DRENDO-1510 file (C-alpha; in Angstrom, 1 decimal, always signed):
<recs>
REC; n; res; u; v; w
REC; 1; MET; +23.3; -3.8; +65.6 .
REC; 2; LYS; +21.6; -7.0; +66.9 .
REC; 3; THR; +23.7; -9.0; +69.3 .
REC; 4; THR; +24.1; -12.5; +67.9 .
REC; 5; PRO; +26.3; -15.4; +69.1 .
REC; 6; LEU; +28.8; -14.2; +66.5 .
REC; 7; ALA; +28.8; -10.7; +67.7 .
REC; 8; ALA; +28.8; -11.4; +71.4 .
REC; 9; ALA; +32.4; -12.6; +71.9 .
REC; 10; CYS; +35.3; -10.2; +72.1 .
REC; 11; VAL; +37.3; -12.0; +69.4 .
REC; 12; LEU; +36.0; -14.7; +67.2 .
REC; 13; LEU; +37.8; -16.7; +64.6 .
REC; 14; VAL; +35.4; -17.7; +61.8 .
REC; 15; SER; +37.1; -19.2; +58.8 .
REC; 16; GLY; +40.2; -17.4; +59.7 .
REC; 17; LEU; +38.5; -14.0; +60.0 .
REC; 18; LEU; +39.2; -12.0; +63.1 .
REC; 19; ILE; +36.3; -9.9; +64.5 .
REC; 20; PRO; +37.2; -7.1; +66.9 .
REC; 21; ASN; +35.7; -6.5; +70.3 .
REC; 22; LEU; +32.1; -5.6; +69.5 .
REC; 23; SER; +31.2; -4.6; +73.0 .
REC; 24; GLN; +33.3; -1.4; +72.9 .
REC; 25; SER; +31.1; +1.6; +73.4 .
REC; 26; ALA; +30.7; +4.1; +70.6 .
REC; 27; THR; +32.0; +7.6; +71.1 .
REC; 28; ILE; +29.6; +10.4; +70.6 .
REC; 29; ASP; +31.1; +11.4; +67.3 .
REC; 30; GLN; +30.9; +8.0; +65.6 .
REC; 31; PRO; +29.6; +8.5; +62.1 .
REC; 32; ASN; +26.5; +7.0; +60.6 .
REC; 33; ILE; +27.1; +4.6; +57.7 .
REC; 34; VAL; +25.0; +4.7; +54.6 .
REC; 35; VAL; +25.5; +2.4; +51.6 .
REC; 36; ILE; +23.4; +3.2; +48.5 .
REC; 37; LEU; +23.7; +0.4; +46.0 .
REC; 38; THR; +21.9; +0.8; +42.6 .
REC; 39; ASP; +21.2; -2.1; +40.3 .
REC; 40; ASP; +22.4; -2.5; +36.7 .
REC; 41; GLN; +22.9; +1.3; +36.3 .
REC; 42; GLY; +24.9; +2.0; +33.1 .
REC; 43; TYR; +28.3; +3.6; +33.5 .
REC; 44; ALA; +27.1; +6.5; +31.2 .
REC; 45; ASP; +23.6; +6.5; +32.7 .
REC; 46; ILE; +24.7; +9.0; +35.2 .
REC; 47; SER; +25.2; +12.6; +34.0 .
REC; 48; LEU; +28.5; +13.2; +35.8 .
REC; 49; ASN; +30.0; +11.0; +33.0 .
REC; 50; PRO; +30.9; +13.4; +30.2 .
REC; 51; GLN; +29.9; +10.8; +27.7 .
REC; 52; HIS; +26.4; +10.4; +28.9 .
REC; 53; PRO; +23.6; +10.5; +26.3 .
REC; 54; ARG; +21.4; +13.7; +26.2 .
REC; 55; GLU; +18.4; +11.9; +27.8 .
REC; 56; VAL; +20.4; +11.1; +31.0 .
REC; 57; SER; +20.0; +13.5; +33.9 .
REC; 58; THR; +20.9; +12.6; +37.4 .
REC; 59; PRO; +21.3; +15.9; +39.3 .
REC; 60; ASN; +21.1; +14.4; +42.8 .
REC; 61; MET; +23.8; +11.8; +42.1 .
REC; 62; ASP; +25.9; +14.5; +40.4 .
REC; 63; ALA; +25.5; +16.8; +43.5 .
REC; 64; LEU; +26.6; +14.0; +45.8 .
REC; 65; ALA; +29.8; +13.6; +43.8 .
REC; 66; ALA; +30.4; +17.3; +44.0 .
REC; 67; GLU; +30.3; +17.1; +47.8 .
REC; 68; GLY; +32.5; +14.0; +48.1 .
REC; 69; ALA; +35.2; +12.1; +46.3 .
REC; 70; LEU; +34.5; +10.4; +43.0 .
REC; 71; PHE; +36.7; +7.4; +42.2 .
REC; 72; SER; +37.4; +7.2; +38.5 .
REC; 73; ASN; +38.8; +3.6; +38.5 .
REC; 74; ALA; +36.3; +1.9; +40.8 .
REC; 75; TYR; +35.1; -1.7; +40.4 .
REC; 76; THR; +32.6; -4.1; +41.7 .
REC; 77; SER; +33.9; -7.5; +42.7 .
REC; 78; GLY; +31.5; -9.3; +40.4 .
REC; 79; PRO; +29.9; -8.7; +37.0 .
REC; 80; VAL; +26.4; -9.6; +38.2 .
REC; 81; CYS; +24.2; -8.8; +41.2 .
REC; 82; SER; +24.6; -11.3; +44.0 .
REC; 83; PRO; +28.4; -11.9; +43.8 .
REC; 84; THR; +29.0; -8.2; +44.2 .
REC; 85; ARG; +26.6; -8.1; +47.2 .
REC; 86; ALA; +28.3; -11.1; +48.8 .
REC; 87; GLY; +31.7; -9.5; +48.5 .
REC; 88; LEU; +30.4; -6.2; +49.9 .
REC; 89; MET; +28.9; -7.8; +52.9 .
REC; 90; LEU; +32.0; -9.9; +53.6 .
REC; 91; GLY; +34.8; -7.4; +52.8 .
REC; 92; ARG; +36.4; -10.4; +51.1 .
REC; 93; TYR; +36.4; -11.8; +47.6 .
REC; 94; GLN; +33.2; -13.7; +47.5 .
REC; 95; GLN; +35.0; -16.6; +45.7 .
REC; 96; ARG; +36.4; -17.4; +49.2 .
REC; 97; VAL; +33.0; -18.7; +50.2 .
REC; 98; GLY; +32.2; -20.3; +46.8 .
REC; 99; VAL; +30.3; -17.5; +45.2 .
REC; 100; TYR; +31.2; -17.1; +41.5 .
REC; 101; SER; +27.8; -16.6; +39.8 .
REC; 102; ALA; +24.3; -15.2; +40.5 .
REC; 103; GLY; +23.2; -18.8; +41.2 .
REC; 104; ASP; +25.8; -19.3; +43.8 .
REC; 105; GLY; +25.1; -16.0; +45.6 .
REC; 106; GLY; +21.4; -16.2; +45.2 .
REC; 107; ARG; +21.2; -19.6; +46.9 .
REC; 108; GLY; +23.1; -18.2; +49.8 .
REC; 109; PHE; +26.5; -18.9; +51.4 .
REC; 110; ASP; +27.2; -20.2; +54.9 .
REC; 111; PRO; +24.8; -18.3; +57.2 .
REC; 112; LYS; +27.3; -18.7; +60.1 .
REC; 113; LEU; +29.8; -16.4; +58.4 .
REC; 114; PRO; +29.7; -12.9; +59.8 .
REC; 115; ILE; +28.7; -10.1; +57.5 .
REC; 116; PHE; +28.7; -6.3; +57.6 .
REC; 117; PRO; +26.5; -5.4; +60.6 .
REC; 118; SER; +28.1; -8.1; +62.8 .
REC; 119; PHE; +31.4; -6.1; +62.8 .
REC; 120; LEU; +29.8; -2.9; +64.1 .
REC; 121; PRO; +29.8; -1.9; +67.7 .
REC; 122; GLU; +26.7; -2.3; +69.8 .
REC; 123; PRO; +25.2; +1.2; +69.7 .
REC; 124; TYR; +24.8; +0.9; +65.9 .
REC; 125; ILE; +21.2; +0.1; +64.6 .
REC; 126; SER; +21.2; -1.5; +61.2 .
REC; 127; THR; +18.6; -2.0; +58.5 .
REC; 128; ALA; +18.6; -3.7; +55.1 .
REC; 129; ILE; +16.2; -2.1; +52.6 .
REC; 130; GLY; +15.5; -3.3; +49.1 .
REC; 131; LYS; +17.1; -6.2; +47.2 .
REC; 132; TRP; +18.8; -8.9; +49.2 .
REC; 133; HIS; +19.8; -11.6; +46.7 .
REC; 134; LEU; +21.9; -13.4; +49.3 .
REC; 135; GLY; +19.8; -16.5; +49.9 .
REC; 136; LEU; +16.3; -17.7; +49.2 .
REC; 137; ASP; +13.3; -17.9; +51.5 .
REC; 138; SER; +12.3; -21.4; +50.6 .
REC; 139; ASP; +12.7; -22.4; +54.3 .
REC; 140; TYR; +10.1; -19.8; +55.4 .
REC; 141; PRO; +9.4; -19.1; +58.3 .
REC; 142; LYS; +12.9; -20.2; +59.5 .
REC; 143; LEU; +14.6; -17.9; +57.0 .
REC; 144; LYS; +18.3; -18.8; +57.7 .
REC; 145; TRP; +19.5; -16.5; +55.0 .
REC; 146; HIS; +17.3; -13.6; +56.0 .
REC; 147; ALA; +19.1; -10.3; +56.8 .
REC; 148; MET; +17.9; -10.3; +60.4 .
REC; 149; ASN; +19.4; -13.7; +61.0 .
REC; 150; ARG; +22.7; -12.3; +59.7 .
REC; 151; GLY; +23.0; -9.4; +62.1 .
REC; 152; PHE; +20.7; -6.7; +60.8 .
REC; 153; ASP; +18.2; -5.2; +63.3 .
REC; 154; GLU; +15.4; -4.6; +60.9 .
REC; 155; CYS; +14.5; -4.7; +57.2 .
REC; 156; TYR; +12.1; -3.9; +54.5 .
REC; 157; LYS; +13.2; -6.1; +51.6 .
REC; 158; PHE; +12.6; -8.9; +49.2 .
REC; 159; MET; +14.8; -12.0; +49.0 .
REC; 160; GLY; +13.9; -14.0; +45.8 .
REC; 161; ARG; +16.1; -13.6; +42.8 .
REC; 162; GLY; +17.5; -10.6; +41.0 .
REC; 163; GLY; +14.4; -8.7; +39.9 .
REC; 164; HIS; +11.0; -7.7; +41.4 .
REC; 165; SER; +7.9; -6.1; +40.0 .
REC; 166; TYR; +7.8; -2.4; +40.7 .
REC; 167; PHE; +4.1; -2.3; +41.1 .
REC; 168; ASP; +3.1; -5.7; +42.5 .
REC; 169; LEU; +4.2; -5.5; +46.1 .
REC; 170; ARG; +2.0; -8.2; +47.4 .
REC; 171; SER; +3.3; -11.3; +49.1 .
REC; 172; ASP; +0.4; -13.5; +47.9 .
REC; 173; THR; +0.9; -13.4; +44.2 .
REC; 174; GLU; +3.1; -15.6; +42.0 .
REC; 175; GLY; +5.2; -14.8; +38.9 .
REC; 176; LYS; +8.7; -14.3; +37.6 .
REC; 177; PHE; +9.1; -10.9; +39.3 .
REC; 178; SER; +6.7; -11.5; +42.2 .
REC; 179; HIS; +8.4; -12.3; +45.5 .
REC; 180; PRO; +7.2; -11.7; +49.1 .
REC; 181; ILE; +8.0; -8.3; +50.6 .
REC; 182; TYR; +9.3; -8.6; +54.1 .
REC; 183; ARG; +9.0; -6.1; +56.9 .
REC; 184; ASN; +11.4; -7.7; +59.3 .
REC; 185; LYS; +10.4; -11.4; +59.1 .
REC; 186; ASP; +6.8; -10.8; +58.3 .
REC; 187; ARG; +5.5; -11.1; +54.7 .
REC; 188; ILE; +3.4; -8.1; +53.9 .
REC; 189; ASN; +1.2; -6.8; +51.1 .
REC; 190; ASP; +2.2; -3.3; +50.2 .
REC; 191; GLU; +1.4; -0.8; +47.5 .
REC; 192; GLY; +3.1; +2.0; +45.5 .
REC; 193; TYR; +6.1; +2.2; +43.1 .
REC; 194; LEU; +8.9; +0.0; +44.6 .
REC; 195; THR; +11.7; +2.5; +44.1 .
REC; 196; ASN; +9.7; +5.2; +45.9 .
REC; 197; ARG; +8.8; +2.8; +48.7 .
REC; 198; LEU; +12.4; +1.9; +49.3 .
REC; 199; THR; +13.2; +5.6; +49.5 .
REC; 200; GLU; +10.4; +6.2; +51.9 .
REC; 201; GLU; +11.5; +3.4; +54.2 .
REC; 202; ALA; +15.1; +4.7; +54.2 .
REC; 203; VAL; +13.9; +8.2; +55.1 .
REC; 204; ALA; +11.7; +6.8; +57.9 .
REC; 205; PHE; +14.6; +4.7; +59.3 .
REC; 206; ILE; +16.8; +7.8; +59.5 .
REC; 207; ASP; +14.0; +9.7; +61.2 .
REC; 208; ARG; +13.5; +6.9; +63.8 .
REC; 209; ASN; +17.2; +6.6; +64.6 .
REC; 210; LYS; +18.6; +10.2; +64.3 .
REC; 211; GLN; +19.6; +10.1; +67.9 .
REC; 212; ASN; +21.7; +6.9; +67.5 .
REC; 213; PRO; +24.5; +5.9; +65.2 .
REC; 214; PHE; +23.1; +3.8; +62.4 .
REC; 215; PHE; +24.0; +1.7; +59.4 .
REC; 216; LEU; +21.6; +2.0; +56.4 .
REC; 217; TYR; +22.0; -0.5; +53.6 .
REC; 218; LEU; +19.8; +0.8; +50.8 .
REC; 219; ALA; +19.9; -1.6; +47.9 .
REC; 220; TYR; +17.7; -0.3; +45.2 .
REC; 221; ASN; +16.6; -2.9; +42.6 .
REC; 222; ALA; +16.3; -0.1; +40.0 .
REC; 223; VAL; +17.1; -0.1; +37.2 .
REC; 224; HIS; +17.1; -3.9; +37.0 .
REC; 225; ALA; +14.4; -5.6; +34.9 .
REC; 226; PRO; +11.5; -5.6; +34.5 .
REC; 227; PRO; +11.2; -2.3; +32.6 .
REC; 228; GLN; +8.4; -0.6; +34.6 .
REC; 229; ALA; +7.7; +3.0; +35.6 .
REC; 230; PRO; +4.6; +5.1; +36.1 .
REC; 231; GLN; +3.0; +5.7; +32.7 .
REC; 232; ALA; +2.9; +9.5; +33.1 .
REC; 233; ASP; +6.7; +9.5; +33.5 .
REC; 234; ILE; +7.2; +7.2; +30.5 .
REC; 235; ASP; +5.0; +9.5; +28.4 .
REC; 236; GLU; +7.0; +12.6; +29.4 .
REC; 237; PHE; +10.3; +11.0; +28.4 .
REC; 238; ARG; +8.8; +9.8; +25.1 .
REC; 239; ARG; +7.7; +13.4; +24.4 .
REC; 240; ARG; +11.0; +14.9; +25.3 .
REC; 241; PHE; +13.2; +12.3; +23.6 .
REC; 242; PRO; +11.3; +10.8; +20.6 .
REC; 243; GLY; +14.4; +9.3; +19.1 .
REC; 244; ILE; +15.2; +6.8; +21.8 .
REC; 245; THR; +13.9; +3.2; +22.0 .
REC; 246; GLU; +10.8; +2.4; +24.0 .
REC; 247; LYS; +12.8; +0.3; +26.4 .
REC; 248; ARG; +15.3; +3.1; +27.0 .
REC; 249; THR; +12.4; +5.5; +27.4 .
REC; 250; ILE; +11.2; +3.4; +30.3 .
REC; 251; LEU; +14.7; +3.0; +31.7 .
REC; 252; MET; +15.0; +6.8; +31.8 .
REC; 253; ALA; +11.8; +7.1; +33.8 .
REC; 254; MET; +13.0; +4.4; +36.2 .
REC; 255; LEU; +16.4; +6.3; +36.5 .
REC; 256; GLU; +14.6; +9.5; +37.4 .
REC; 257; HIS; +12.8; +7.9; +40.3 .
REC; 258; LEU; +16.1; +6.4; +41.4 .
REC; 259; ASP; +17.9; +9.7; +41.3 .
REC; 260; ASN; +15.1; +11.4; +43.2 .
REC; 261; GLY; +15.4; +8.7; +45.8 .
REC; 262; VAL; +19.1; +9.4; +46.3 .
REC; 263; GLY; +18.2; +13.1; +46.6 .
REC; 264; ASP; +15.5; +12.4; +49.2 .
REC; 265; VAL; +17.9; +10.3; +51.4 .
REC; 266; VAL; +20.6; +12.9; +51.3 .
REC; 267; ALA; +18.1; +15.7; +52.0 .
REC; 268; LYS; +16.9; +13.9; +55.0 .
REC; 269; LEU; +20.4; +13.5; +56.4 .
REC; 270; LYS; +21.0; +17.2; +55.8 .
REC; 271; ASN; +17.7; +18.4; +57.3 .
REC; 272; GLU; +18.4; +16.4; +60.5 .
REC; 273; GLY; +22.0; +17.7; +60.7 .
REC; 274; LEU; +23.4; +14.3; +60.1 .
REC; 275; PHE; +25.0; +14.5; +56.7 .
REC; 276; ASP; +28.4; +16.0; +57.8 .
REC; 277; ASN; +29.1; +13.1; +60.2 .
REC; 278; THR; +27.7; +10.3; +57.9 .
REC; 279; ILE; +30.1; +8.3; +55.7 .
REC; 280; LEU; +28.1; +7.6; +52.6 .
REC; 281; PHE; +29.0; +5.2; +49.8 .
REC; 282; PHE; +27.3; +5.3; +46.4 .
REC; 283; LEU; +27.8; +2.7; +43.7 .
REC; 284; THR; +26.1; +0.3; +41.4 .
REC; 285; ASP; +26.4; -3.5; +41.6 .
REC; 286; ASN; +27.8; -4.2; +38.1 .
REC; 287; GLY; +27.7; -2.7; +34.6 .
REC; 288; GLY; +24.6; -1.7; +32.8 .
REC; 289; SER; +22.4; -4.4; +31.2 .
REC; 290; ARG; +22.3; -4.8; +27.5 .
REC; 291; GLY; +18.8; -6.2; +27.8 .
REC; 292; MET; +17.5; -3.0; +29.5 .
REC; 293; GLY; +19.2; -0.7; +26.9 .
REC; 294; ALA; +21.8; +0.6; +29.3 .
REC; 295; ASN; +24.7; +2.8; +28.1 .
REC; 296; ASN; +28.2; +2.0; +29.5 .
REC; 297; ALA; +30.2; +4.4; +27.3 .
REC; 298; PRO; +33.1; +4.6; +26.8 .
REC; 299; LEU; +33.6; +1.1; +28.1 .
REC; 300; ARG; +33.4; -2.3; +26.4 .
REC; 301; GLY; +30.8; -4.8; +27.5 .
REC; 302; PHE; +27.8; -5.1; +29.7 .
REC; 303; LYS; +26.6; -6.7; +32.8 .
REC; 304; GLY; +27.8; -10.3; +32.9 .
REC; 305; SER; +31.1; -9.6; +31.3 .
REC; 306; LEU; +34.5; -9.1; +32.9 .
REC; 307; TYR; +35.4; -6.4; +30.3 .
REC; 308; GLU; +35.3; -2.9; +31.9 .
REC; 309; GLY; +31.6; -2.3; +31.0 .
REC; 310; GLY; +30.6; -5.2; +33.2 .
REC; 311; ILE; +32.6; -4.3; +36.4 .
REC; 312; ARG; +33.4; -0.6; +36.4 .
REC; 313; THR; +31.1; +1.5; +38.6 .
REC; 314; PRO; +30.4; +5.1; +39.4 .
REC; 315; PHE; +31.7; +5.2; +43.0 .
REC; 316; ILE; +31.2; +8.2; +45.4 .
REC; 317; VAL; +32.2; +8.6; +49.0 .
REC; 318; THR; +31.2; +11.5; +51.2 .
REC; 319; TRP; +32.0; +12.4; +54.8 .
REC; 320; PRO; +32.3; +16.2; +55.1 .
REC; 321; ALA; +33.4; +16.1; +58.7 .
REC; 322; LYS; +36.6; +14.2; +57.7 .
REC; 323; PHE; +37.6; +15.1; +54.2 .
REC; 324; THR; +36.9; +17.7; +51.6 .
REC; 325; GLY; +34.7; +17.0; +48.5 .
REC; 326; GLY; +34.8; +18.0; +44.9 .
REC; 327; ARG; +37.7; +15.6; +44.2 .
REC; 328; VAL; +38.4; +12.9; +41.7 .
REC; 329; ILE; +40.7; +10.0; +42.9 .
REC; 330; ASP; +42.3; +7.9; +40.2 .
REC; 331; SER; +43.7; +5.0; +42.3 .
REC; 332; PRO; +41.9; +1.7; +41.5 .
REC; 333; VAL; +39.4; +0.7; +44.2 .
REC; 334; ILE; +36.8; -2.1; +44.6 .
REC; 335; SER; +33.5; -2.6; +46.3 .
REC; 336; LEU; +35.3; -4.9; +48.8 .
REC; 337; ASP; +36.8; -1.8; +50.3 .
REC; 338; ILE; +33.5; -0.5; +51.7 .
REC; 339; LEU; +33.3; -2.7; +54.8 .
REC; 340; PRO; +37.0; -2.1; +55.9 .
REC; 341; THR; +36.5; +1.6; +55.3 .
REC; 342; ALA; +33.4; +1.8; +57.4 .
REC; 343; LEU; +35.1; -0.1; +60.2 .
REC; 344; ASP; +38.1; +2.2; +60.0 .
REC; 345; ALA; +35.7; +5.1; +60.3 .
REC; 346; VAL; +34.2; +3.8; +63.5 .
REC; 347; GLY; +37.5; +2.7; +65.0 .
REC; 348; GLN; +36.9; -1.0; +64.7 .
REC; 349; LEU; +39.3; -2.1; +62.0 .
REC; 350; PRO; +42.1; -4.3; +63.4 .
REC; 351; ALA; +45.6; -3.7; +62.2 .
REC; 352; GLN; +45.8; -7.3; +61.3 .
REC; 353; ASN; +42.7; -8.7; +59.6 .
REC; 354; ASP; +41.7; -11.1; +56.8 .
REC; 355; PHE; +39.7; -8.7; +54.7 .
REC; 356; ASP; +40.6; -8.5; +51.0 .
REC; 357; GLY; +39.2; -5.0; +51.0 .
REC; 358; LYS; +41.3; -2.1; +52.3 .
REC; 359; SER; +40.2; +1.1; +54.0 .
REC; 360; LEU; +39.9; +4.0; +51.7 .
REC; 361; LEU; +40.4; +6.6; +54.4 .
REC; 362; PRO; +44.2; +7.0; +53.7 .
REC; 363; LEU; +43.2; +8.0; +50.1 .
REC; 364; LEU; +40.3; +10.2; +51.2 .
REC; 365; THR; +42.3; +12.1; +53.8 .
REC; 366; ASP; +45.3; +12.5; +51.6 .
REC; 367; GLN; +47.6; +10.3; +53.7 .
REC; 368; SER; +48.3; +8.1; +50.8 .
REC; 369; LYS; +48.2; +8.2; +47.0 .
REC; 370; GLN; +48.6; +4.4; +46.6 .
REC; 371; HIS; +45.9; +1.9; +47.5 .
REC; 372; ARG; +46.5; -1.6; +46.2 .
REC; 373; ASP; +48.6; -3.4; +43.6 .
REC; 374; THR; +46.3; -6.1; +42.0 .
REC; 375; LEU; +42.6; -6.8; +41.6 .
REC; 376; TYR; +41.1; -10.2; +40.6 .
REC; 377; TRP; +37.8; -11.4; +39.1 .
REC; 378; SER; +36.5; -14.9; +38.2 .
REC; 379; GLU; +33.2; -16.4; +37.1 .
REC; 380; GLY; +34.5; -19.9; +37.7 .
REC; 381; GLY; +35.0; -22.9; +35.5 .
REC; 382; GLN; +31.6; -23.0; +33.9 .
REC; 383; SER; +32.2; -19.8; +31.9 .
REC; 384; GLY; +36.0; -19.9; +32.0 .
REC; 385; GLU; +36.1; -16.0; +32.2 .
REC; 386; TRP; +38.5; -14.3; +34.6 .
REC; 387; ALA; +40.5; -11.1; +34.7 .
REC; 388; VAL; +43.4; -9.4; +36.6 .
REC; 389; ARG; +44.2; -5.8; +36.8 .
REC; 390; ARG; +47.7; -4.7; +38.0 .
REC; 391; GLY; +48.6; -1.0; +37.7 .
REC; 392; ASP; +47.4; +0.1; +34.2 .
REC; 393; TRP; +47.5; -3.4; +32.8 .
REC; 394; LYS; +44.5; -5.8; +32.6 .
REC; 395; LEU; +44.5; -9.4; +31.4 .
REC; 396; HIS; +41.2; -10.7; +30.3 .
REC; 397; ALA; +40.8; -14.5; +29.9 .
REC; 398; LEU; +38.0; -16.5; +28.3 .
REC; 399; LYS; +38.8; -20.2; +28.4 .
REC; 400; LYS; +42.0; -20.5; +26.3 .
REC; 401; GLU; +41.9; -16.9; +24.9 .
REC; 402; ARG; +44.0; -14.2; +26.5 .
REC; 403; GLN; +43.7; -10.4; +25.9 .
REC; 404; LEU; +46.0; -7.8; +27.4 .
REC; 405; PHE; +45.0; -4.2; +27.6 .
REC; 406; ASN; +46.7; -1.0; +28.9 .
REC; 407; LEU; +43.7; +0.8; +30.5 .
REC; 408; ALA; +45.5; +4.1; +30.8 .
REC; 409; ALA; +45.9; +4.3; +27.0 .
REC; 410; ASP; +43.0; +2.2; +26.0 .
REC; 411; PRO; +40.1; +2.3; +28.6 .
REC; 412; ALA; +37.7; +0.9; +25.9 .
REC; 413; GLU; +39.8; -2.3; +25.6 .
REC; 414; ARG; +40.1; -2.1; +21.8 .
REC; 415; ARG; +43.8; -3.1; +21.4 .
REC; 416; ASN; +44.9; -6.5; +22.4 .
REC; 417; LEU; +48.6; -6.3; +23.3 .
REC; 418; ALA; +49.0; -10.0; +24.4 .
REC; 419; GLU; +51.2; -11.0; +21.5 .
REC; 420; ARG; +53.5; -7.9; +22.0 .
REC; 421; GLN; +53.7; -8.4; +25.8 .
REC; 422; PRO; +54.0; -12.1; +26.5 .
REC; 423; GLU; +55.9; -11.6; +29.7 .
REC; 424; LYS; +53.2; -9.4; +31.1 .
REC; 425; VAL; +50.6; -12.1; +30.1 .
REC; 426; ARG; +52.6; -14.7; +31.9 .
REC; 427; ALA; +53.1; -12.6; +35.0 .
REC; 428; LEU; +49.4; -11.8; +35.3 .
REC; 429; SER; +48.4; -15.4; +34.6 .
REC; 430; GLU; +50.7; -16.6; +37.3 .
REC; 431; ALA; +49.2; -14.0; +39.7 .
REC; 432; PHE; +45.7; -15.3; +38.9 .
REC; 433; ASP; +46.8; -18.9; +39.4 .
REC; 434; ASP; +48.1; -18.1; +42.9 .
REC; 435; TRP; +44.9; -16.2; +43.8 .
REC; 436; ILE; +42.4; -18.7; +42.5 .
REC; 437; ALA; +44.2; -21.5; +44.4 .
REC; 438; GLN; +43.1; -19.8; +47.6 .
REC; 439; MET; +39.5; -19.7; +46.6 .
REC; 440; ALA; +36.7; -22.2; +47.4 .
REC; 441; GLU; +35.0; -24.3; +44.8 .
REC; 442; PRO; +31.6; -23.0; +43.6 .
REC; 443; ILE; +28.6; -23.5; +45.8 .
REC; 444; THR; +26.3; -24.8; +43.1 .
REC; 445; SER; +28.4; -27.1; +40.9 .
REC; 446; GLY; +31.4; -27.4; +38.7 .
REC; 447; SER; +35.0; -26.2; +39.3 .
REC; 448; LYS; +36.6; -22.9; +39.9 .
REC; 449; ARG; +38.9; -23.5; +37.0 .
REC; 450; TRP; +37.8; -23.9; +33.5 .
REC; 451; GLU; +40.3; -26.6; +32.7 .
REC; 452; ALA; +38.7; -28.8; +35.4 .
REC; 453; ALA; +35.1; -28.2; +34.2 .
REC; 454; PRO; +33.0; -31.2; +33.2 .
REC; 455; ASN; +33.5; -32.5; +29.7 .
REC; 456; ARG; +30.9; -31.5; +27.2 .
REC; 457; ASP; +29.9; -35.2; +26.7 .
REC; 458; ASP; +28.9; -35.3; +30.4 .
REC; 459; LEU; +26.4; -32.5; +30.1 .
REC; 460; THR; +22.7; -32.8; +29.4 .
REC; 461; ASP; +21.4; -31.4; +26.1 .
REC; 462; ARG; +19.8; -28.5; +28.0 .
REC; 463; LYS; +23.1; -27.5; +29.7 .
REC; 464; GLN; +25.0; -27.8; +26.4 .
REC; 465; GLU; +22.5; -25.4; +24.8 .
REC; 466; LYS; +22.8; -22.9; +27.7 .
REC; 467; ARG; +26.6; -23.0; +27.4 .
REC; 468; ARG; +26.4; -22.6; +23.6 .
REC; 469; LYS; +24.2; -19.5; +24.0 .
REC; 470; ARG; +26.6; -18.1; +26.7 .
REC; 471; ALA; +29.6; -18.7; +24.4 .
REC; 472; ASP; +27.8; -16.9; +21.6 .
REC; 473; ARG; +27.1; -13.9; +23.8 .
REC; 474; LYS; +30.7; -13.8; +24.9 .
REC; 475; LYS; +31.8; -14.0; +21.3 .
REC; 476; ALA; +29.6; -11.1; +20.4 .
REC; 477; GLU; +31.2; -9.1; +23.3 .
REC; 478; ARG; +34.7; -9.8; +22.0 .
REC; 479; SER; +33.7; -8.6; +18.6 .
REC; 480; THR; +32.4; -5.3; +20.0 .
REC; 481; ASN; +35.3; -2.9; +20.5 .
REC; 482; SER; +33.3; -0.5; +22.7 .
REC; 483; VAL; +29.8; +0.8; +23.4 .
REC; 484; LYS; +29.1; +3.9; +21.4 .
REC; 485; ALA; +27.7; +6.8; +23.3 .
REC; 486; THR; +24.6; +7.3; +21.3 .
REC; 487; PRO; +21.1; +8.0; +22.5 .
REC; 488; GLY; +19.0; +4.8; +22.6 .
REC; 489; GLN; +22.1; +2.5; +22.8 .
</recs>
C-alpha cells in the first residue's frame, strides 16, 4: 500500500470516518486479499444457478463456490456500475458522498476521502486492474481521481465511462468505447483481447508479489457492452447453440473468457501456495443487462432497476485457512461488507467505526447466524426509485407507487402485498426516510428525494424526453413479473 498523507497518520478523522493505525506491522500469516468483480453478469449467467440456460457454463466460477461460501441473498449497493464500485471502495453507502447514479460515480467523488487500500497496513502492495469508473481523466496528467492518487501502488486500467472496446487497446484512438489504457499513470498502446489482458496482468501481479501480502482488485469489464469476442469463439457457440440470438451468442463467448480468467487467477494462487491464505471475494457489480441479452432468472428486472434482478449478485468468499467451503449462507449481505471483512481478516477493523458494511467473518466462521437487519437502495430524486429490505420483506418505490414483497415466498416479486400490509409499508417507508436524511445530495444535480426534484416545466425538452424514456422503461419493468429462464432471453 502506498503511503499517502491520509495513510501516514495513526488515526485520521475524515468526514467522521476513523482510520486505524496503518503503521502497524503485518504478521507473517496476514492473508492476501483478492476482489474479483465482474460487470453486468446475469444472475443466471453462471452455471451454479440451477435455473441457468443450457448454453451457460462457468466451471471455474462453480469450482470457486464449491471451495468457499456462496451467499444466496447477496446484493450490490447500486443497480449500475459506478455506484456499486464507490460503495465497495468506501465500505459505506455511496449516497453518503453523493453518488446515486452512474453519472455521479463516473465523474468521481471527493478524492480526499480514503478508499480501500488506504485502510490496509504498510506491508500490503495493492493494484487496480481493469475498469475504474470512479472519476474521469479529463485533468490528465494530474489525474486526481486515478487509482494511484487514491492509495493504490500500481495499476493497469482504464478510467473513462462504463464500457471499453475489447480489441482496441490503444490510447490514441477515439470513439464511444475507446479510452486510454493506463499502466500506472502512463497512457499506453496495448494489444490483445481485453478480458485476457486483465487476467494476464493479474497473474503477473501475483507472481511479482508472492513473497509479500497483497491486495488485488481485479475489475473485469466483461460482460459489459460492447458485445465483442474473438470470432472463432462466437462461431463455436453459434454452432453448439443455434437457437439463441446473435447477441447472446457473443455474450456466451465473452463469458467463457471471463470464466477462464477467474480460473487462471485461482490456479496461479494455488500453484504458488497462496490460495489457502488468501481471502477472495467474487461478485458482479449489478444485475445482468437487458441490452446484452443477459438472463437474471428467476429474478425480476435487469441492470438499472431496484427489483431483485438489478441488485442481486452471485457472491462467493473463500479463505480455506480460516473456514470450510462448500456451504450456502442465506443471511442477506451486501457489497459494502467486503472492505470491513478484509480489514477484519488483517486485524485492522476498529471495534467502533463508521462503515455501513459489516464483517462477514462471524458468518463465515460460524460464530453468528445473523448479520444485519435492514438494507437500503436509492437512485435519487431524478428517477424516484428506492427500496428497503428488512428480513424477508422488501418495499420497492417508484415515485408515488409502493410495492411490497415477501422475498422468502416470492423471490421473483410477482405479488404486491402493499394493500394487505399497510403497516409494513409505513414502517419501511419511515426507515427509508430516516436513512435518506443522513445521505448527501447528488454530486451532479437534482435532489436525493423525488418529491424535491425539479418541476417538469423547469426541464429542457431534451431532459424531459430522457425522463419520459426512463419512465417508459420502468413501466415495462413493472409489467414484467419475472425473467423467464429460456435460452436466448
